[in-house]
C-alpha positions as CSV (number, residue, x, y, z in Angstrom):
1,X,-186.8,-12.5,-13.6
2,X,-185.0,-13.1,-16.7
3,X,-186.6,-15.1,-19.9
4,X,-184.5,-18.2,-18.7
5,X,-186.1,-18.3,-15.1
6,X,-189.6,-17.8,-16.9
7,X,-189.2,-21.0,-19.3
8,X,-187.7,-23.1,-16.3
9,X,-190.8,-22.2,-14.2
10,X,-193.0,-22.7,-17.1
11,X,-191.5,-26.1,-18.0
12,X,-192.0,-27.2,-14.2
13,X,-195.6,-26.1,-14.0
14,X,-196.2,-28.0,-17.2
15,X,-194.7,-31.1,-15.5
16,X,-196.6,-30.8,-12.5
17,X,-200.0,-30.3,-14.6
18,X,-199.0,-33.3,-16.6
19,X,-198.3,-35.7,-13.6
20,X,-201.7,-34.6,-12.0
21,X,-203.2,-35.5,-15.2
22,X,-201.5,-38.7,-15.0
23,X,-202.7,-39.5,-11.6
24,X,-206.2,-38.3,-12.5
25,X,-206.5,-40.9,-15.2
26,X,-205.1,-43.5,-13.5
27,X,-207.6,-42.9,-10.7
28,X,-210.3,-42.9,-13.3
29,X,-209.2,-46.2,-14.5
30,X,-208.9,-48.0,-10.8
31,X,-212.5,-49.1,-10.9
32,X,-214.7,-52.3,-10.7
33,X,-218.1,-52.6,-12.4
34,X,-220.3,-55.5,-11.2
35,X,-223.9,-56.6,-11.7
36,X,-226.3,-58.0,-8.9
37,X,-229.6,-59.6,-8.9
38,X,-232.1,-60.0,-5.9
39,X,-235.5,-61.9,-6.2
40,X,-238.2,-62.1,-3.4
41,X,-241.1,-64.4,-3.6
42,X,-244.5,-63.1,-2.3
43,X,-248.0,-64.5,-2.2
44,X,-250.5,-63.7,-4.9
45,X,-253.7,-62.2,-3.7
46,X,-255.4,-61.3,-7.0
47,X,-256.3,-62.8,-10.2
48,X,-257.4,-62.2,-13.5
49,X,-259.4,-64.7,-15.6
50,X,-260.0,-64.6,-19.2
51,X,-263.1,-66.5,-20.2
52,X,-265.3,-66.0,-23.2
53,X,-267.9,-67.9,-25.8
54,X,-267.3,-69.3,-29.0
55,X,-270.1,-70.3,-31.5
56,X,-270.4,-71.4,-35.2
57,X,-273.4,-70.9,-37.3
58,X,-274.3,-70.4,-41.2
59,X,-274.4,-66.6,-41.2
60,X,-272.7,-63.8,-39.7
61,X,-275.5,-62.4,-37.9
62,X,-276.6,-65.7,-36.4
63,X,-273.2,-66.3,-35.1
64,X,-272.7,-63.1,-33.3
65,X,-276.3,-63.0,-32.0
66,X,-275.7,-66.5,-30.5
67,X,-272.0,-65.4,-29.0
68,X,-273.4,-62.1,-27.6
69,X,-276.4,-63.8,-26.0
70,X,-274.3,-66.2,-24.1
71,X,-271.9,-63.8,-22.9
72,X,-274.6,-61.6,-21.6
73,X,-275.7,-64.3,-19.6
74,X,-271.7,-65.1,-18.4
75,X,-271.6,-61.3,-17.5
76,X,-274.6,-61.5,-15.7
77,X,-273.6,-64.8,-13.8
78,X,-270.2,-62.9,-12.8
79,X,-271.8,-59.8,-11.2
80,X,-274.2,-62.2,-9.5
81,X,-271.1,-63.8,-7.9
82,X,-269.9,-60.5,-6.9
83,X,-267.5,-59.4,-9.6
84,X,-268.1,-55.6,-10.0
85,X,-269.1,-54.4,-13.4
86,X,-265.8,-52.1,-13.7
87,X,-263.7,-55.2,-13.1
88,X,-265.0,-57.1,-16.3
89,X,-263.4,-55.7,-19.6
90,X,-263.7,-57.0,-23.3
91,X,-260.4,-58.6,-24.1
92,X,-261.0,-60.1,-28.0
93,X,-264.0,-60.1,-30.4
94,X,-263.3,-62.2,-33.4
95,X,-265.3,-63.6,-36.4
96,X,-264.1,-65.7,-39.2
97,X,-265.3,-67.6,-42.4
98,X,-265.2,-71.3,-42.5
99,X,-264.3,-73.0,-45.8
100,X,-264.2,-76.4,-47.2
101,X,-261.2,-76.6,-48.9
102,X,-261.6,-79.9,-50.3
103,X,-264.6,-78.6,-52.3
104,X,-263.7,-75.5,-54.1
105,X,-263.3,-73.6,-50.8
106,X,-267.1,-73.8,-50.5
107,X,-268.3,-71.6,-47.6
108,X,-269.5,-73.4,-44.7
109,X,-270.4,-70.5,-42.1
110,X,-268.7,-68.5,-39.6
111,X,-267.2,-68.8,-36.1
112,X,-267.2,-65.9,-33.7
113,X,-265.9,-65.5,-30.4
114,X,-266.3,-62.8,-27.6
115,X,-264.2,-63.1,-24.4
116,X,-263.8,-61.0,-21.2
117,X,-260.8,-60.4,-18.9
118,X,-262.3,-60.4,-15.1
119,X,-260.3,-59.0,-12.0
120,X,-260.7,-61.2,-8.9
121,X,-260.0,-59.3,-5.8
122,X,-260.2,-62.4,-3.7
123,X,-258.0,-65.0,-5.2
124,X,-259.5,-67.7,-3.3
125,X,-262.6,-67.3,-5.1
126,X,-261.1,-67.8,-8.5
127,X,-262.1,-71.1,-9.0
128,X,-265.8,-70.3,-8.0
129,X,-265.8,-67.5,-10.5
130,X,-264.7,-69.9,-13.3
131,X,-267.6,-72.3,-12.3
132,X,-269.9,-69.6,-12.6
133,X,-269.0,-68.2,-15.9
134,X,-268.9,-72.0,-17.2
135,X,-272.4,-72.6,-15.6
136,X,-273.7,-69.7,-17.6
137,X,-272.3,-70.5,-20.9
138,X,-268.6,-69.8,-21.3
139,X,-267.0,-72.4,-23.3
140,X,-263.6,-70.9,-23.5
141,X,-261.1,-70.6,-20.7
142,X,-258.0,-68.8,-22.0
143,X,-256.2,-68.4,-18.7
144,X,-255.6,-67.4,-15.3
145,X,-253.1,-65.1,-13.9
146,X,-252.4,-64.7,-10.2
147,X,-250.4,-61.8,-9.0
148,X,-249.8,-59.4,-5.8
149,X,-251.6,-56.1,-5.8
150,X,-248.9,-54.5,-3.7
151,X,-245.2,-55.3,-4.4
152,X,-243.4,-52.2,-3.3
153,X,-242.0,-53.5,-0.2
154,X,-240.7,-57.0,-2.0
155,X,-239.3,-54.6,-4.5
156,X,-237.2,-52.9,-1.8
157,X,-236.1,-56.2,-0.6
158,X,-235.1,-57.4,-4.0
159,X,-233.0,-54.1,-4.5
160,X,-231.2,-54.8,-1.5
161,X,-230.4,-58.2,-2.1
162,X,-229.3,-57.2,-5.6
163,X,-226.6,-54.7,-4.1
164,X,-225.6,-57.6,-1.7
165,X,-225.1,-59.6,-4.5
166,X,-223.2,-57.0,-6.4
167,X,-220.9,-56.5,-3.2
168,X,-220.1,-59.9,-2.9
169,X,-218.9,-60.3,-6.5
170,X,-216.8,-57.0,-6.0
171,X,-215.1,-58.5,-2.9
172,X,-214.5,-61.9,-4.8
173,X,-212.8,-60.2,-7.7
174,X,-210.8,-57.7,-5.6
175,X,-209.5,-60.4,-3.7
176,X,-208.6,-62.6,-6.6
177,X,-207.0,-59.7,-8.2
178,X,-205.1,-59.0,-4.8
179,X,-206.3,-55.4,-4.7
180,X,-208.2,-53.5,-1.9
181,X,-211.8,-52.8,-2.7
182,X,-212.8,-49.0,-2.2
183,X,-216.1,-47.4,-1.9
184,X,-219.1,-47.2,-4.2
185,X,-218.9,-44.4,-6.9
186,X,-222.1,-45.1,-8.7
187,X,-224.9,-47.4,-8.7
188,X,-227.5,-47.9,-11.6
189,X,-230.8,-49.5,-11.1
190,X,-231.6,-52.0,-14.0
191,X,-234.8,-53.5,-15.3
192,X,-237.1,-54.9,-12.6
193,X,-240.1,-57.4,-13.1
194,X,-242.2,-60.3,-11.9
195,X,-243.5,-63.6,-13.0
196,X,-246.9,-64.3,-12.2
197,X,-248.1,-68.0,-11.8
198,X,-250.3,-68.6,-14.9
199,X,-253.0,-71.5,-15.7
200,X,-254.4,-72.6,-18.8
201,X,-257.2,-74.9,-19.2
202,X,-260.0,-75.8,-21.3
203,X,-263.6,-74.7,-20.2
204,X,-265.1,-78.3,-20.4
205,X,-262.2,-79.1,-17.9
206,X,-263.3,-76.5,-15.4
207,X,-266.3,-77.8,-13.6
208,X,-268.0,-77.6,-10.1
209,X,-265.5,-77.0,-7.3
210,X,-262.7,-75.9,-9.7
211,X,-259.4,-76.2,-8.1
212,X,-256.7,-73.4,-8.5
213,X,-253.3,-73.0,-7.1
214,X,-251.7,-69.7,-6.9
215,X,-248.1,-70.5,-6.0
216,X,-246.0,-67.6,-5.7
217,X,-245.1,-64.4,-7.8
218,X,-241.3,-63.7,-8.0
219,X,-240.3,-60.1,-7.9
220,X,-236.9,-59.1,-9.2
221,X,-234.4,-56.4,-9.5
222,X,-231.0,-55.9,-11.0
223,X,-228.2,-53.1,-10.2
224,X,-225.2,-52.3,-11.6
225,X,-222.6,-50.9,-9.1
226,X,-219.1,-49.1,-9.9
227,X,-216.5,-49.6,-7.1
228,X,-213.2,-47.9,-6.5
229,X,-210.2,-50.1,-6.3
230,X,-207.1,-49.2,-4.2
231,X,-207.0,-45.8,-2.6
232,X,-209.6,-44.3,-4.9
233,X,-213.1,-43.3,-3.7
234,X,-214.4,-43.9,-0.1
235,X,-213.4,-46.8,1.9
236,X,-216.2,-49.4,2.8
237,X,-217.2,-49.2,6.4
């Protein structure tokens, strides 16, 4: 084979290779990326309550002593109400000085606070637990949060809804563009989360028979889906 034929074959091979590369690049470009979200509501079956004691006195020692004594009574009342000791945890301990800024910053005394977060495994008893704490001396109610202990099934449902949402968007976009929608090339899971109902109130507002409403917890999921357009990728069944 002479050199002329070798050069001709080489040129032909190069042309075929360039054509294939061009086709591959075109195939990679023929995609559609969409995002989908899904949300499922679940009934809370647990609650966390943050309660505490705040006191003011002339000295640091007297202030902390008064707070600790009252908090001990609050914790005892919680345990008597059926709360396990392992479900009571210190959340904040604070002490600060109080000054009279109109009298050359004269020291008036100190304010101290100590609060605990309580896990209530029976959400229907959350109001009674607050009543017990307030009755034992708690004068700070810093919030109640309701949540579901197991959201795994709701999470799966939210993911399925997110994929459905992404597919609906992709179908609408492909139809508007006049292009056939191909199969899924890639799925990426996005951030997930949940919104728990929250309640804030003053301790003096909580009395016997405190009424709480747990509402619903929103479990959400998001996905990013890459679809093929035209003949690229698999065809949707």
